[in-house]
MIDO-262243 format. One record per residue: x, y, z of N, C-alpha, C in turn. Coordinates in steps of 0.2 Angstrom, whole numbers, padded with zeros to 4 digits, always signed. Layout:
# MIDO-262243
XYZXYZXYZ...
//
This chain:
# MIDO-262243
+0062+0401+0075+0062+0405+0069+0060+0412+0071+0063+0417+0068+0061+0424+0070+0054+0426+0069+0052+0431+0073+0045+0433+0073+0043+0436+0066+0037+0438+0065+0035+0441+0059+0038+0447+0056+0040+0451+0061+0043+0458+0059+0051+0456+0058+0053+0451+0060+0060+0450+0058+0060+0446+0052+0055+0443+0050+0054+0440+0043+0054+0444+0037+0055+0450+0038+0054+0455+0033+0059+0455+0027+0061+0449+0025+0065+0449+0019+0063+0444+0014+0062+0446+0008+0060+0441+0002+0065+0441-0004+0065+0436-0007+0069+0435-0013+0067+0440-0018+0071+0444-0022+0069+0448-0027+0072+0447-0033+0076+0441-0033+0078+0439-0040+0076+0432-0041+0075+0430-0047+0072+0424-0049+0076+0418-0050+0075+0413-0048+0079+0406-0049+0078+0404-0056+0083+0404-0060+0083+0403-0067+0082+0395-0068+0079+0393-0074+0078+0385-0074+0085+0382-0075+0090+0386-0078+0096+0383-0079+0100+0382-0072+0099+0387-0068+0103+0387-0062+0100+0382-0057+0093+0381-0057+0090+0376-0053+0092+0369-0055+0092+0368-0061+0095+0361-0064+0102+0360-0062+0106+0364-0061+0113+0363-0058+0113+0364-0051+0108+0364-0047+0107+0364-0040+0111+0371-0037+0112+0376-0042+0114+0382-0039+0108+0387-0038+0107+0389-0032+0101+0393-0031+0103+0400-0029+0105+0404-0034+0107+0411-0032+0101+0416-0031+0101+0419-0025+0096+0424-0024+0098+0429-0020+0096+0435-0020+0097+0441-0017+0092+0443-0012+0093+0445-0006+0088+0447-0002+0088+0454+0000+0083+0457+0000+0082+0464+0002+0078+0465+0009+0082+0468+0013+0078+0470+0020+0072+0475+0019+0066+0473+0021+0061+0477+0020+0059+0481+0027+0056+0487+0026+0053+0490+0032+0048+0486+0035+0047+0487+0042+0042+0483+0045+0034+0484+0044+0033+0490+0040+0027+0492+0039+0024+0487+0034+0018+0484+0035+0015+0480+0031+0014+0483+0024+0012+0489+0023+0011+0492+0017+0018+0492+0012+0023+0493+0015+0030+0492+0012+0031+0485+0010+0029+0481+0014+0030+0473+0013+0026+0471+0007+0019+0474+0006+0015+0473+0001+0018+0475-0005+0021+0481-0006+0023+0484-0012+0029+0479-0015+0033+0477-0010+0038+0472-0012+0036+0466-0014+0031+0463-0011+0028+0457-0013+0025+0457-0020+0022+0462-0021+0019+0463-0028+0024+0464-0034+0029+0467-0031+0035+0467-0036+0038+0461-0038+0039+0456-0033+0041+0450-0034+0036+0446-0039+0030+0446-0038+0025+0443-0043+0026+0445-0050+0027+0452-0051+0029+0455-0057+0036+0452-0060+0040+0452-0057+0047+0449-0058+0047+0442-0061+0043+0438-0057+0042+0431-0059+0039+0431-0066+0034+0434-0067+0030+0435-0074+0034+0438-0079+0038+0442-0078+0043+0445-0083+0048+0440-0084+0051+0436-0080+0056+0431-0081+0053+0425-0085+0048+0423-0084+0044+0417-0087+0039+0419-0091+0040+0424-0096+0034+0426-0100+0031+0420-0104+0036+0416-0106+0034+0410-0111+0030+0405-0107+0029+0405-0100+0026+0400-0096+0019+0402-0095+0017+0409-0096+0011+0412-0093+0005+0408-0096+0005+0407-0103-0001+0404-0106-0003+0397-0103+0001+0393-0102+0000+0386-0099-0002+0387-0092+0002+0392-0088+0000+0392-0081-0007+0396-0079-0009+0400-0084-0015+0404-0083-0021+0399-0083-0020+0393-0087-0026+0388-0088-0026+0384-0081-0021+0384-0077-0022+0380-0071-0025+0383-0065-0029+0379-0062-0033+0382-0056-0029+0386-0051-0023+0384-0050-0018+0387-0045-0018+0394-0047-0019+0396-0053-0018+0404-0054-0024+0408-0053-0029+0405-0051-0035+0408-0049-0039+0407-0043-0037+0400-0040-0041+0398-0034-0040+0402-0028-0045+0403-0024-0045+0406-0018-0042+0402-0013-0037+0404-0008-0034+0400-0003-0040+0398+0002-0040+0392+0005-0044+0390+0010-0041+0392+0017-0045+0391+0022-0042+0393+0028-0035+0391+0030-0033+0385+0028-0026+0383+0030-0021+0386+0025-0023+0389+0020-0019+0393+0015-0020+0390+0008-0015+0392+0004-0015+0389-0003-0013+0383-0004-0018+0378-0005-0016+0371-0006-0013+0370-0013-0006+0367-0013-0003+0366-0019-0003+0358-0020-0004+0356-0026-0005+0349-0027+0001+0346-0032+0005+0342-0028+0011+0339-0032+0008+0333-0035+0002+0331-0035-0001+0325-0038-0009+0326-0038-0012+0322-0042-0019+0321-0041-0021+0314-0039-0025+0313-0034-0027+0306-0033-0023+0303-0028-0025+0297-0025-0021+0294-0019-0023+0287-0020-0018+0282-0019-0019+0275-0018-0019+0273-0011-0019+0276-0006-0018+0274+0000-0025+0270+0003-0031+0273+0000-0037+0270+0001-0040+0271+0008-0039+0276+0011-0042+0277+0018-0049+0277+0017-0052+0274+0021-0060+0273+0021-0064+0280+0022-0061+0284+0026-0064+0290+0027-0062+0296+0023-0058+0295+0017-0055+0300+0013-0061+0302+0008-0061+0309+0006-0066+0311+0002-0063+0312-0005-0057+0311-0006-0053+0312-0013-0057+0308-0018-0058+0302-0018-0061+0298-0023-0069+0301-0024-0072+0303-0019-0079+0306-0020-0079+0313-0024-0073+0316-0024-0072+0322-0028-0070+0321-0035-0070+0314-0037-0068+0313-0044-0061+0312-0045-0057+0312-0041-0050+0310-0041-0048+0303-0042-0043+0301-0046-0042+0294-0047-0039+0291-0041-0039+0284-0040-0036+0280-0035-0029+0279-0037-0027+0279-0044-0021+0278-0046-0018+0286-0047-0013+0288-0043-0011+0295-0042-0006+0296-0049-0006+0302-0050-0002+0304-0055+0001+0311-0053+0008+0312-0055+0011+0318-0052+0008+0324-0056+0007+0330-0053+0004+0335-0056+0008+0338-0063+0004+0339-0068+0007+0341-0074+0011+0347-0074+0011+0352-0070+0015+0358-0070+0022+0357-0067+0027+0360-0071+0033+0359-0069+0034+0365-0063+0039+0364-0059+0040+0370-0054+0040+0376-0056+0043+0378-0062+0043+0385-0064+0036+0387-0066+0032+0382-0069+0025+0384-0071+0021+0385-0065+0022+0381-0059+0018+0381-0054+0020+0388-0050+0026+0390-0051+0028+0397-0048+0024+0403-0052+0024+0402-0058+0020+0407-0062+0013+0407-0061+0010+0401-0060+0003+0401-0058+0001+0404-0052+0006+0403-0046+0004+0407-0041+0006+0414-0041+0010+0416-0045+0011+0424-0046+0006+0427-0050+0002+0423-0054-0004+0426-0058-0010+0426-0054-0010+0422-0048-0016+0421-0043-0017+0428-0040-0023+0431-0041-0023+0438-0038-0025+0437-0030-0026+0431-0027-0027+0431-0020-0020+0429-0016-0015+0427-0020-0009+0425-0017-0004+0430-0016-0001+0430-0010+0004+0435-0008+0010+0431-0007+0016+0433-0010+0022+0430-0009+0026+0432-0003+0030+0429-0001+0035+0431+0005+0034+0427+0011+0038+0427+0016+0038+0424+0022+0032+0426+0026+0029+0432+0025+0023+0434+0029+0018+0434+0025+0018+0431+0019+0012+0430+0014+0008+0424+0015+0005+0422+0010+0000+0417+0010+0003+0410+0012+0000+0407+0017+0002+0401+0020+0002+0395+0014+0006+0391+0013+0006+0386+0008+0005+0379+0011+0001+0375+0009-0001+0368+0011+0000+0363+0006+0004+0358+0007+0004+0351+0003+0000+0346+0006-0004+0343+0002-0007+0336+0004-0014+0336+0005-0018+0341+0000-0025+0341+0000-0028+0336-0003-0027+0335-0009-0030+0329-0013-0026+0324-0015-0020+0323-0011-0016+0318-0013-0011+0317-0007-0007+0311-0007-0002+0311-0002+0005+0313-0006+0008+0318-0003+0013+0321-0006+0019+0317-0006+0020+0312-0002+0026+0307-0002+0024+0300-0003+0020+0299-0009+0017+0293-0010+0022+0289-0015+0024+0291-0020+0029+0287-0024+0035+0291-0026+0040+0288-0029+0046+0292-0031+0045+0298-0035+0041+0297-0039+0040+0303-0044+0036+0309-0040+0031+0307-0037+0027+0312-0033+0032+0315-0027+0035+0311-0024+0040+0314-0019+0045+0319-0022+0047+0318-0028+0052+0322-0031+0048+0329-0033+0042+0328-0036+0038+0333-0038+0037+0338-0032+0035+0335-0026+0034+0339-0019+0040+0343-0018+0045+0339-0018+0052+0343-0015+0054+0348-0020+0053+0347-0027+0054+0353-0032+0050+0358-0031+0043+0357-0030+0039+0363-0029+0041+0367-0022+0042+0363-0017+0045+0366-0011+0051+0371-0012+0055+0368-0015+0062+0372-0017+0060+0378-0021+0056+0377-0026+0055+0384-0029+0051+0388-0026+0045+0386-0023+0041+0391-0019+0045+0394-0014+0049+0390-0010+0052+0392-0004+0058+0397-0006+0062+0395-0011+0067+0398-0013+0067+0404-0017+0061+0405-0021+0060+0411-0025+0055+0416-0020+0049+0413-0017+0045+0417-0014+0046+0417-0007+0047+0411-0004+0049+0411+0003+0043+0411+0008+0037+0408+0005+0031+0408+0009+0032+0403+0014+0028+0403+0020+0028+0398+0025+0025+0391+0022+0029+0386+0022+0026+0379+0019+0024+0374+0025+0019+0370+0023+0017+0365+0027+0016+0358+0023+0016+0353+0026+0015+0347+0022+0011+0342+0028+0006+0339+0025+0003+0333+0029+0004+0327+0026+0006+0322+0030+0008+0315+0027+0006+0309+0031+0004+0304+0028+0003+0297+0031+0008+0292+0029+0014+0295+0026+0019+0291+0024+0025+0291+0028+0030+0287+0026+0036+0287+0030+0042+0287+0025+0043+0292+0022+0048+0291+0016+0055+0291+0017+0057+0291+0023+0064+0289+0024+0069+0295+0025+0075+0294+0026+0081+0298+0028+0082+0304+0022+0081+0302+0016+0083+0307+0011+0078+0313+0011+0072+0310+0011+0067+0316+0011+0067+0320+0017+0069+0317+0023+0070+0321+0030+0076+0326+0029+0081+0324+0025+0086+0328+0025+0085+0334+0019+0081+0332+0015+0079+0338+0010+0074+0342+0013+0070+0340+0017+0065+0345+0021+0069+0349+0026+0074+0347+0029+0078+0350+0034+0083+0355+0031+0083+0355+0024+0088+0360+0021+0085+0364+0015+0079+0365+0015+0075+0369+0011+0078+0376+0011+0077+0380+0005+0081+0386+0005+0078+0391+0010+0071+0391+0012+0069+0396+0017+0067+0393+0023+0071+0387+0025+0070+0384+0031+0065+0378+0031+0065+0373+0036+0060+0367+0035+0053+0370+0035+0049+0365+0032+0042+0367+0033+0039+0364+0039+0032+0366+0041+0029+0363+0046+0026+0357+0044+0028+0351+0048+0026+0344+0046+0020+0342+0050+0014+0339+0047+0009+0336+0051+0010+0329+0050+0011+0325+0055+0010+0317+0054+0003+0315+0056+0000+0313+0050-0008+0312+0051-0009+0305+0053-0013+0304+0058-0015+0297+0061-0023+0297+0062-0026+0292+0062-0033+0292+0064-0034+0287+0069-0031+0282+0070-0032+0276+0074-0025+0272+0075-0024+0268+0080-0019+0263+0080-0021+0256+0079-0026+0254+0083-0028+0247+0082-0032+0245+0076-0035+0250+0073-0039+0249+0067-0036+0252+0061-0029+0253+0061-0026+0256+0055-0026+0253+0049-0025+0246+0049-0026+0242+0043-0033+0242+0040-0038+0242+0044-0045+0243+0041-0046+0250+0038-0044+0255+0042-0046+0262+0040-0041+0265+0035-0035+0263+0035-0030+0267+0032-0026+0261+0028-0028+0256+0024-0025+0251+0021-0019+0252+0017-0018+0258+0014-0012+0258+0010-0007+0263+0013-0009+0266+0019-0004+0271+0022+0002+0267+0026+0007+0271+0027+0012+0268+0031+0010+0266+0038+0013+0261+0041+0011+0260+0048+0011+0266+0053+0007+0266+0058+0007+0271+0062+0014+0271+0066+0017+0266+0067+0024+0266+0071+0029+0269+0066+0028+0267+0059+0033+0270+0055+0032+0277+0054+0026+0279+0053+0024+0287+0053+0028+0290+0059+0026+0288+0065+0028+0291+0071+0036+0291+0071+0039+0286+0069+0047+0285+0069+0049+0291+0065+0046+0291+0058+0049+0296+0053+0049+0303+0056+0043+0305+0060+0042+0311+0063+0047+0312+0068+0049+0307+0072+0055+0308+0076+0061+0310+0072+0062+0306+0067+0069+0308+0063+0069+0315+0060+0063+0317+0059+0062+0325+0056+0064+0329+0062+0061+0327+0069+0062+0332+0075+0070+0332+0076+0073+0327+0075+0080+0326+0076+0085+0331+0072+0081+0332+0066+0085+0336+0061+0083+0343+0061+0078+0345+0066+0077+0352+0067+0070+0354+0063+0066+0349+0061+0060+0350+0057+0055+0350+0062+0051+0355+0062+0045+0356+0067+0039+0351+0065+0037+0347+0070+0032+0342+0068+0027+0341+0073+0020+0341+0071+0014+0341+0075+0010+0334+0073+0008+0331+0079+0003+0325+0078-0003+0328+0075-0006+0325+0070-0012+0327+0067-0017+0321+0068-0021+0321+0073-0026+0316+0074-0032+0318+0070-0032+0315+0064-0037+0317+0060-0039+0312+0055-0046+0310+0054-0051+0313+0059-0052+0309+0064-0055+0311+0070-0057+0307+0075-0064+0304+0073-0064+0297+0073-0070+0294+0071-0074+0291+0076-0080+0293+0076-0085+0290+0081-0085+0282+0080-0084+0279+0085-0084+0271+0085-0077+0269+0086-0072+0273+0085-0065+0271+0086-0064+0272+0094-0063+0266+0097-0063+0266+0104-0058+0271+0107-0060+0275+0112-0056+0280+0116-0050+0277+0118-0050+0271+0120-0043+0268+0123-0038+0268+0118-0040+0267+0111-0036+0266+0106-0033+0274+0104-0037+0279+0105-0034+0286+0104-0029+0287+0110-0031+0285+0116-0027+0287+0122-0020+0283+0121-0020+0277+0119-0014+0273+0118-0010+0277+0113-0013+0279+0107-0009+0283+0102-0006+0289+0105-0010+0293+0108-0007+0299+0111-0001+0298+0116-0002+0293+0120+0003+0291+0125+0010+0288+0121+0009+0285+0116+0014+0282+0112+0018+0288+0108+0014+0293+0105+0017+0299+0102+0021+0303+0107+0018+0304+0113+0021+0308+0118+0028+0305+0120+0028+0299+0121+0034+0295+0122+0040+0296+0117+0038+0298+0111+0042+0298+0106+0044+0305+0104+0042+0310+0109+0044+0317+0108+0039+0321+0105+0033+0319+0103+0028+0323+0101+0026+0328+0106+0024+0334+0105+0022+0339+0110+0016+0343+0108+0014+0343+0102+0008+0346+0100+0004+0342+0096-0003+0343+0096-0008+0339+0093-0014+0344+0090-0015+0342+0085-0022+0345+0081-0027+0340+0081-0033+0341+0083-0039+0336+0083-0044+0338+0078-0044+0334+0073-0048+0335+0067-0055+0332+0067-0060+0334+0064-0067+0332+0064-0067+0327+0058-0072+0323+0058-0074+0319+0053-0079+0322+0048-0077+0322+0042-0082+0325+0036-0084+0319+0032-0090+0318+0030-0092+0312+0027-0096+0314+0020-0095+0309+0015-0099+0309+0010-0104+0303+0010-0108+0302+0005-0112+0296+0004-0107+0290+0004-0101+0291+0000-0097+0285-0001-0093+0284+0006-0091+0289+0009-0088+0287+0016-0093+0284+0021-0099+0286+0021-0104+0283+0025-0104+0275+0023-0105+0274+0017-0105+0267+0015-0099+0263+0016-0093+0266+0015-0087+0262+0017-0086+0261+0024-0087+0266+0029-0087+0265+0036-0092+0259+0038-0097+0260+0036-0102+0255+0038-0101+0248+0035-0098+0247+0030-0096+0241+0027-0090+0238+0031-0086+0242+0033-0080+0240+0037-0081+0238+0045-0088+0239+0047-0089+0238+0053-0089+0243+0059-0088+0249+0056-0088+0255+0061-0095+0256+0063-0097+0256+0070-0103+0257+0072-0107+0263+0068-0112+0261+0063-0114+0267+0060-0119+0271+0063-0122+0268+0069-0127+0272+0072-0124+0278+0076-0117+0277+0078-0114+0283+0082-0112+0288+0077-0111+0287+0070-0110+0292+0065-0116+0295+0063-0121+0291+0062-0128+0294+0059-0131+0298+0064-0129+0297+0071-0132+0301+0076-0129+0308+0077-0123+0309+0074-0119+0315+0073-0120+0319+0067-0124+0316+0062-0125+0320+0056-0130+0326+0057-0128+0332+0055-0133+0337+0055-0139+0335+0050-0136+0333+0045-0141+0330+0039-0137+0326+0034-0140+0322+0030-0137+0318+0025-0134+0322+0020-0129+0320+0016-0126+0323+0011-0132+0324+0005-0132+0328+0002-0137+0330-0003-0136+0327-0010-0129+0325-0011-0127+0322-0017-0120+0319-0016-0118+0315-0021-0112+0311-0019-0106+0315-0017-0105+0321-0020-0099+0325-0018-0099+0329-0012-0105+0330-0009-0106+0335-0004-0103+0332+0003-0099+0336+0006-0096+0334+0012-0099+0337+0018-0101+0333+0023-0104+0335+0029-0100+0334+0035-0099+0339+0039-0095+0338+0045-0099+0336+0051-0097+0331+0054-0101+0328+0060-0101+0333+0066-0106+0333+0070-0106+0336+0076-0101+0332+0081-0096+0336+0082-0090+0332+0085-0088+0335+0092-0091+0340+0094-0089+0344+0100-0087+0341+0106-0092+0336+0108-0091+0332+0114-0086+0327+0114-0085+0324+0108-0080+0319+0107-0073+0322+0107-0073+0327+0103-0066+0331+0103-0064+0334+0110-0069+0336+0114-0067+0338+0121-0065+0332+0125-0068+0326+0124-0066+0320+0128-0058+0319+0126-0057+0319+0119-0050+0317+0118-0045+0323+0119-0048+0329+0119-0043+0335+0121-0041+0334+0128-0046+0331+0132-0044+0331+0140-0039+0326+0141-0039+0320+0137-0034+0315+0137-0028+0318+0135-0028+0322+0129-0022+0324+0126-0018+0329+0131-0022+0333+0135-0019+0338+0140-0016+0334+0145-0020+0330+0147-0018+0326+0154-0012+0322+0152-0011+0320+0146-0004+0317+0144+0001+0322+0143+0000+0328+0142+0005+0334+0141+0005+0337+0135+0000+0336+0131+0001+0339+0124-0002+0346+0124+0001+0350+0120-0002+0357+0118-0006+0356+0113-0013+0358+0113-0018+0357+0108-0018+0363+0103-0017+0363+0097-0018+0368+0092-0025+0367+0089-0027+0373+0087-0035+0373+0085-0036+0371+0078-0030+0371+0074-0031+0370+0067-0025+0369+0063-0024+0366+0057-0018+0364+0054-0014+0370+0053-0018+0376+0051-0014+0382+0049-0011+0385+0055-0013+0384+0061-0010+0386+0068-0003+0383+0068-0002+0377+0066+0005+0374+0067+0009+0377+0062+0007+0379+0056+0011+0383+0051+0013+0390+0054+0008+0393+0057+0009+0400+0059+0014+0399+0065+0013+0395+0070+0018+0394+0076+0025+0392+0074+0025+0387+0069+0032+0385+0067+0036+0390+0063+0033+0395+0060+0036+0400+0057+0037+0407+0061+0036+0406+0067+0037+0412+0072+0032+0417+0070+0026+0416+0069+0021+0421+0067+0015+0421+0072+0010+0425+0071+0004+0425+0074-0001+0427+0069-0007+0424+0071-0013+0426+0066-0019+0426+0071-0024+0431+0068-0030+0431+0071-0035+0432+0066-0035+0428+0061-0039+0429+0055-0046+0426+0055-0047+0422+0060-0053+0418+0062-0055+0418+0069-0060+0415+0071-0062+0415+0078-0059+0409+0083-0054+0406+0079-0050+0401+0083-0044+0404+0086-0042+0410+0083-0036+0414+0086-0037+0418+0092-0032+0422+0094-0026+0422+0090-0021+0416+0092-0018+0414+0086-0013+0408+0086-0006+0411+0086-0002+0408+0089+0005+0410+0090+0005+0415+0095+0011+0418+0096+0012+0424+0101+0008+0430+0099+0003+0433+0101+0000+0439+0099+0005+0445+0098+0010+0444+0102+0015+0450+0101+0018+0451+0094+0017+0445+0090+0020+0444+0084+0015+0446+0078+0009+0448+0080+0005+0450+0075+0007+0456+0071+0006+0457+0065+0008+0463+0061+0005+0469+0064+0009+0474+0064+0007+0481+0067+0001+0483+0063-0005+0485+0067-0011+0487+0063-0011+0494+0065-0010+0499+0059-0010+0506+0060-0015+0508+0055-0019+0512+0056-0025+0514+0051-0022+0517+0045-0017+0522+0046-0014+0525+0040-0011+0520+0036-0008+0515+0039-0004+0510+0034-0009+0505+0031-0015+0504+0034-0020+0500+0031-0023+0504+0025-0024+0510+0026-0026+0514+0020-0021+0515+0015-0015+0515+0016-0009+0515+0012-0009+0508+0008-0010+0503+0012-0011+0496+0008-0017+0495+0003-0022+0499+0006-0028+0498+0001-0027+0502-0005-0023+0508-0005-0022+0512-0011-0017+0508-0015-0012+0505-0012-0007+0501-0017-0012+0496-0021-0017+0493-0018-0021+0488-0021-0026+0491-0026-0026+0498-0026-0030+0501-0031-0037+0503-0027-0037+0503-0021-0044+0505-0018-0042+0512-0014-0044+0517-0018-0042+0524-0016-0048+0528-0014-0053+0525-0012-0059+0528-0009-0060+0526-0001-0056+0524+0002-0056+0522+0009-0059+0528+0014-0064+0527+0017-0067+0533+0021-0065+0531+0028-0065+0525+0031-0063+0524+0038-0061+0517+0038-0057+0516+0043-0054+0509+0045-0056+0508+0053-0060+0502+0054-0062+0501+0061-0060+0495+0063-0054+0494+0067-0052+0488+0069-0056+0486+0076-0057+0480+0077-0060+0477+0083-0058+0470+0084-0052+0470+0088-0049+0463+0090-0047+0460+0084-0049+0454+0082-0046+0451+0076-0050+0453+0069-0054+0458+0069-0058+0459+0063-0058+0467+0062-0057+0468+0055-0056+0476+0053-0061+0477+0048-0064+0482+0049-0070+0484+0044-0067+0490+0040-0066+0490+0033-0064+0495+0030-0070+0498+0026-0072+0505+0028-0078+0508+0025-0075+0512+0018-0079+0510+0013-0077+0513+0006-0082+0518+0005-0080+0524+0002-0085+0529+0000-0089+0527-0006-0095+0528-0006-0100+0525-0011-0099+0529-0017-0095+0535-0017-0094+0539-0023-0089+0535-0028-0085+0530-0025-0080+0527-0029-0084+0522-0034-0090+0521-0034-0094+0516-0038-0093+0509-0036-0097+0505-0039-0097+0498-0037-0091+0494-0039-0089+0489-0035-0084+0485-0037-0086+0478-0037-0084+0474-0041-0087+0466-0042-0086+0463-0036-0090+0457-0035-0089+0453-0029-0082+0450-0029-0080+0448-0034-0073+0445-0035-0068+0450-0032-0068+0456-0035-0063+0461-0033-0063+0462-0025-0069+0463-0023-0070+0463-0015-0067+0457-0012-0068+0451-0014-0065+0445-0011-0057+0445-0011-0055+0447-0017-0048+0448-0018-0045+0453-0013-0048+0458-0013-0045+0464-0008-0045+0461+0000-0051+0458+0001-0052+0456+0008-0047+0450+0009-0046+0446+0005-0040+0441+0006-0034+0443+0006-0032+0448+0002-0024+0450+0002-0024+0454+0009-0028+0458+0011-0028+0463+0017-0027+0458+0023-0031+0453+0023-0032+0448+0029-0025+0444+0029-0023+0442+0023-0016+0439+0023-0010+0444+0026-0011+0450+0024-0006+0455+0025-0005+0456+0033-0011+0458+0036-0012+0459+0042-0014+0454+0047-0015+0448+0045-0016+0442+0049-0022+0443+0053-0027+0447+0051-0033+0448+0054-0039+0448+0048-0045+0446+0050-0050+0446+0045-0052+0453+0043-0052+0454+0036-0054+0461+0034-0061+0460+0030-0065+0465+0031-0071+0466+0028-0072+0473+0025-0074+0473+0019-0075+0479+0015-0082+0481+0015-0084+0487+0017-0091+0489+0017-0092+0496+0013-0097+0496+0009-0098+0503+0006-0102+0507+0010-0101+0513+0011-0104+0517+0015-0105+0524+0012
//
């Protein structure tokens, strides 16, 4: 796929409800200049057009958390359902209060589109906010949830064009593979999530078999959909031979990239893993501290274990990506240096960082008192004249998030 600067086209007309139901997706694209500030102006115009087109949906969409939630590092997580029935023992979803009997998300695709347009942290377009499906649910779990996921993808992709990613432990078959390969803005980045081979029925009782997951990933790759193995989480106590076999099997089936994920635990996860016979001592020894309450998630100290697995993966031939968002960035021909794991992708594809352009972008966002812009590798400090008065913590957060998204580097606002 073309690099960032070549991806400077975004839909400026809105898919109507009528045309979508008739599977006609008319949209007109306008080529943008490569300057990020120009991209920003057009992206904000798209948000406004969406809201004008769907005024009647604003009330419901505004009540939904997608309209105000700040993206996490992997991007804006979009929920096609709430809850999961797969029952993976290491999953934190039930401890967050979500049901084991999943339900499709209540927003219709048009309403989800409006919610994202309302969100001050969200930037539409192919160089905008990364979008990830699969955070608090399995997006390909049931017929209704599969359809909701695909409809969300078509709307967000067809109207906004943002880079899409989906993580799955399912193997939903050829129809879904065909749908993903023919989305309006190109296929999404797909993560095939696995944690073990020999212990899969103990740790992932409701998920598709690992063999079926890997074969479905193969089917996607044959259709031109980018696929990455998501070894998540690595669980202390799962034999390294098990993970070595899994990596070798995936390699033989055409997988070439892998992400290594750490284990996060809650009180409930600790109890479930211990009851399943996972060596509790190995997990407890890696706890920096015990969770303070039932919902708190604590990441284990995993550096040495991940290094061992990484050595095996590299020896097998895999390219290791540092995080899930890295796969989304790479699969959409972009680059990002917004955290200390970067730069991800080809650094030549990073958006051009020009001080005057940054000041122009800040002005477009209503920040007209910029005194200086100080770039340093992947971090950019914007000094704001104290004569502008105070701005709220949320406004600072929004400005930093949008500028970080736009330039794919971490932005910090400082009053001087």
